[in-house]
One Martini backbone bead per residue (centre of mass of N, CA, C, O) as a GRO file, in nm:
protein
  140
    1MET     BB    1   1.556   9.705  17.981
    2PHE     BB    2   1.766   9.748  18.227
    3LYS     BB    3   2.055   9.838  18.326
    4HIS     BB    4   2.286   9.619  18.506
    5HIS     BB    5   2.412   9.453  18.816
    6PRO     BB    6   2.380   9.123  18.897
    7TRP     BB    7   2.599   9.113  19.149
    8ARG     BB    8   2.412   9.311  19.286
    9MET     BB    9   2.262   9.337  19.586
   10PHE     BB   10   1.974   9.389  19.733
   11SER     BB   11   1.906   9.676  19.955
   12LYS     BB   12   1.750   9.900  20.149
   13LYS     BB   13   1.990  10.078  20.194
   14SER     BB   14   2.067  10.120  19.882
   15LEU     BB   15   1.794  10.284  19.809
   16LEU     BB   16   1.912  10.555  19.966
   17SER     BB   17   2.203  10.594  19.775
   18GLN     BB   18   2.030  10.628  19.509
   19PRO     BB   19   1.865  10.685  19.248
   20PRO     BB   20   1.571  10.555  19.167
   21GLU     BB   21   1.645  10.448  18.883
   22ALA     BB   22   1.888  10.281  18.970
   23GLU     BB   23   1.746  10.106  19.183
   24ALA     BB   24   1.545   9.983  18.988
   25ALA     BB   25   1.758   9.844  18.811
   26VAL     BB   26   1.866   9.664  19.033
   27PHE     BB   27   1.601   9.529  19.109
   28LEU     BB   28   1.555   9.402  18.821
   29GLY     BB   29   1.820   9.242  18.814
   30ASN     BB   30   1.747   9.051  19.043
   31ILE     BB   31   1.500   8.934  18.914
   32GLU     BB   32   1.640   8.825  18.663
   33LYS     BB   33   1.824   8.631  18.812
   34ARG     BB   34   1.600   8.460  18.941
   35CYS     BB   35   1.473   8.376  18.659
   36ARG     BB   36   1.735   8.209  18.580
   37ASP     BB   37   1.786   8.034  18.865
   38GLU     BB   38   1.481   7.976  18.897
   39VAL     BB   39   1.150   7.786  18.916
   40GLU     BB   40   0.977   7.992  18.994
   41PRO     BB   41   0.726   8.176  18.940
   42LEU     BB   42   0.746   8.492  18.820
   43PRO     BB   43   0.518   8.633  18.982
   44SER     BB   44   0.640   8.547  19.255
   45ILE     BB   45   0.908   8.685  19.237
   46TYR     BB   46   0.803   8.970  19.208
   47GLU     BB   47   0.626   8.978  19.471
   48GLU     BB   48   0.853   8.928  19.665
   49GLU     BB   49   1.028   9.173  19.602
   50ILE     BB   50   0.812   9.389  19.652
   51SER     BB   51   0.763   9.303  19.952
   52ARG     BB   52   1.043   9.385  20.050
   53LEU     BB   53   0.988   9.697  20.008
   54ARG     BB   54   0.729   9.696  20.221
   55GLY     BB   55   0.862   9.728  20.472
   56ASP     BB   56   0.996   9.913  20.743
   57THR     BB   57   1.128  10.145  20.521
   58TRP     BB   58   0.885  10.315  20.452
   59ASN     BB   59   0.910  10.591  20.223
   60ASP     BB   60   0.953  10.841  20.004
   61ASP     BB   61   1.205  10.709  19.867
   62MET     BB   62   1.070  10.430  19.821
   63ARG     BB   63   0.828  10.528  19.667
   64GLU     BB   64   0.992  10.643  19.426
   65THR     BB   65   1.127  10.385  19.343
   66VAL     BB   66   0.866  10.215  19.289
   67SER     BB   67   0.761  10.410  19.067
   68LYS     BB   68   1.010  10.300  18.869
   69ILE     BB   69   0.868  10.027  18.864
   70PRO     BB   70   0.742   9.803  18.690
   71THR     BB   71   0.512   9.606  18.627
   72PHE     BB   72   0.473   9.298  18.547
   73ASP     BB   73   0.348   9.346  18.270
   74GLY     BB   74   0.584   9.548  18.179
   75CYS     BB   75   0.817   9.288  18.232
   76ARG     BB   76   0.749   9.003  18.131
   77GLY     BB   77   0.908   8.957  17.868
   78GLY     BB   78   1.194   8.993  18.003
   79LEU     BB   79   1.164   8.765  18.211
   80TYR     BB   80   1.112   8.532  18.014
   81TYR     BB   81   1.370   8.567  17.867
   82GLN     BB   82   1.553   8.503  18.104
   83ARG     BB   83   1.444   8.219  18.147
   84SER     BB   84   1.517   8.108  17.855
   85LYS     BB   85   1.830   8.103  17.899
   86SER     BB   86   1.800   7.828  18.104
   87LEU     BB   87   1.649   7.675  17.882
   88PRO     BB   88   1.587   7.437  17.685
   89VAL     BB   89   1.518   7.336  17.388
   90LEU     BB   90   1.231   7.223  17.252
   91PRO     BB   91   1.122   6.972  17.100
   92GLN     BB   92   0.937   6.904  16.795
   93THR     BB   93   1.023   6.603  16.798
   94ARG     BB   94   1.091   6.283  16.888
   95ASP     BB   95   1.370   6.268  16.736
   96GLU     BB   96   1.495   6.522  16.914
   97ILE     BB   97   1.523   6.336  17.150
   98ASP     BB   98   1.793   6.368  17.403
   99LEU     BB   99   1.896   6.161  17.647
  100PRO     BB  100   2.054   6.165  17.913
  101GLU     BB  101   2.168   5.932  18.128
  102ASP     BB  102   2.050   6.069  18.401
  103PHE     BB  103   1.738   6.030  18.279
  104LYS     BB  104   1.749   5.691  18.279
  105ILE     BB  105   1.774   5.727  18.590
  106THR     BB  106   1.760   5.715  18.917
  107THR     BB  107   1.871   5.816  19.227
  108ALA     BB  108   1.889   5.484  19.286
  109ASN     BB  109   1.997   5.353  19.011
  110GLU     BB  110   1.756   5.302  18.832
  111GLU     BB  111   1.576   5.211  18.585
  112PHE     BB  112   1.358   5.437  18.373
  113LEU     BB  113   1.419   5.365  18.078
  114LEU     BB  114   1.250   5.099  17.927
  115ALA     BB  115   1.173   5.250  17.643
  116ASP     BB  116   1.307   5.294  17.294
  117ASP     BB  117   1.084   5.304  17.022
  118GLY     BB  118   1.117   5.380  16.703
  119ASP     BB  119   1.105   5.595  16.421
  120ASN     BB  120   0.824   5.743  16.349
  121ASP     BB  121   0.687   5.619  16.637
  122ARG     BB  122   0.802   5.703  16.901
  123ILE     BB  123   0.863   5.538  17.215
  124LEU     BB  124   0.847   5.629  17.562
  125LEU     BB  125   0.931   5.441  17.872
  126PHE     BB  126   0.848   5.529  18.202
  127SER     BB  127   0.999   5.347  18.479
  128THR     BB  128   0.978   5.100  18.719
  129ASN     BB  129   0.976   4.788  18.837
  130ASP     BB  130   0.810   4.853  19.088
  131ASN     BB  131   0.573   5.005  18.948
  132LEU     BB  132   0.493   4.760  18.772
  133THR     BB  133   0.424   4.573  19.004
  134HIS     BB  134   0.200   4.747  19.121
  135LEU     BB  135   0.026   4.759  18.867
  136ALA     BB  136  -0.015   4.449  18.839
  137ALA     BB  137  -0.153   4.425  19.143
  138ALA     BB  138  -0.382   4.583  19.070
  139GLU     BB  139  -0.701   4.658  19.085
  140THR     BB  140  -0.979   4.689  18.833
   0.00000   0.00000   0.00000
């Protein structure tokens, strides 16, 4: 992946002020930052950013810059690596699941983790009392 300055925001005007390789690196840096900061699918982020380049100021300089940007398939691994930096490591077993307190209640401050039982065959039961009431009242 290119070296870049993630704090520098991409603008169409800036694409005309530096060599195409440098601007392509800045462009990819912005995509990488979005991959770390947002939960939108990575192909969508890539396509949105590429679409921004295809706007009103399309010219030969812009075309040359775009030619220096790899396709999504060409930078997929790097983008997913950036995404992985912001995601917690997934537990491999149920024993490794450690839920923070704010995951055990709803935003309305209702209990959400109703059961956490078992040693070898741990079972986690998520619901609210209202949801259980609706379920119990449902016709089968």
